[in-house]
C-alpha positions in Angstrom: 102.8 13.9 -20.5 100.2 16.3 -19.0 100.2 14.5 -15.6 104.0 14.5 -15.6 104.1 18.2 -16.5 101.6 19.1 -13.8 103.5 17.0 -11.2 106.8 18.6 -12.3 105.2 22.1 -11.8 104.3 21.0 -8.2 107.9 20.0 -7.7 108.9 23.6 -8.6 106.3 25.4 -6.5 102.8 24.8 -5.0 101.7 28.4 -5.7 102.2 30.4 -8.9 102.9 33.9 -7.6 105.2 36.9 -8.2 107.6 35.6 -5.6 108.9 32.9 -8.0 112.5 33.5 -9.1 113.5 33.7 -12.7 114.6 30.0 -12.8 111.2 28.9 -11.4 109.3 31.1 -13.8 111.2 29.7 -16.8 110.7 26.1 -15.6 107.0 26.5 -15.0 106.5 28.3 -18.3 108.2 25.5 -20.1 106.1 22.9 -18.2 102.8 24.7 -18.9 103.6 24.4 -22.6 103.9 20.6 -22.2 100.4 20.2 -20.7 98.1 18.3 -23.1 94.4 18.1 -23.4 92.1 16.6 -22.4 92.6 17.4 -18.7 91.1 15.1 -16.1 89.2 16.4 -13.1 92.3 15.9 -10.9 94.4 17.9 -13.4 91.9 20.8 -13.3 91.7 20.7 -9.5 95.5 20.8 -9.3 95.9 23.6 -11.7 93.2 25.7 -9.9 95.1 25.0 -6.6 98.2 26.6 -8.1 96.4 29.9 -8.6 97.1 32.2 -5.6 94.0 33.4 -3.8 95.3 37.0 -3.9 95.1 37.1 -7.6 98.7 37.8 -8.5 99.6 36.8 -12.0 103.0 35.3 -11.5 104.3 37.5 -14.3 101.5 36.2 -16.6 101.9 32.5 -15.9 98.5 32.3 -14.2 96.8 33.5 -17.4 98.4 30.6 -19.2 97.1 28.2 -16.5 93.7 29.8 -16.7 93.6 29.3 -20.5 94.7 25.7 -20.1 91.9 25.1 -17.6 89.3 26.8 -19.9 90.4 24.6 -22.8 89.5 21.4 -21.0 86.5 19.5 -22.3 85.3 18.9 -18.7 85.3 22.7 -18.0 83.5 24.2 -16.2 83.6 22.2 -12.9 81.4 24.3 -10.7 82.3 22.5 -7.5 86.0 23.4 -8.0 84.9 27.1 -7.9 83.4 27.1 -4.4 86.0 29.5 -2.8 84.4 32.8 -3.9 87.0 34.7 -1.8 89.7 33.5 -4.2 90.4 36.2 -6.8 91.3 33.7 -9.6 88.1 31.7 -8.9 86.2 35.0 -9.3 88.0 35.5 -12.7 87.1 32.0 -13.8 83.5 32.4 -12.7 83.2 35.8 -14.5 84.7 34.3 -17.7 82.3 31.3 -17.6 79.4 33.6 -17.2 80.6 35.8 -20.0 80.9 32.7 -22.2 77.2 31.8 -21.4 78.0 28.6 -19.5 75.2 27.8 -17.1 75.7 26.1 -13.7 74.7 22.4 -13.8 71.9 21.4 -11.5 
């Protein structure tokens, strides 16, 4: 179901930002709730790609996506966090560091 839910999110929007209308927000919120762990690398990459580089929260949806990513057993995937000009990547990195995760060598 997680792949299906993630694919269905992509059919609603490719970026989770505050420009989403009420129907889109509701649809994505419902779909996020259907995402199951464990996430694959591809799932994590797709979820990170949904986060807008400008850091807007999509009325809180992006925090739900962030928490879903962080709950993945594969997390952190440091190579997915290469775009340091991306505000959500900055948040993910800060949260990893605050959680005492160390970069793999």
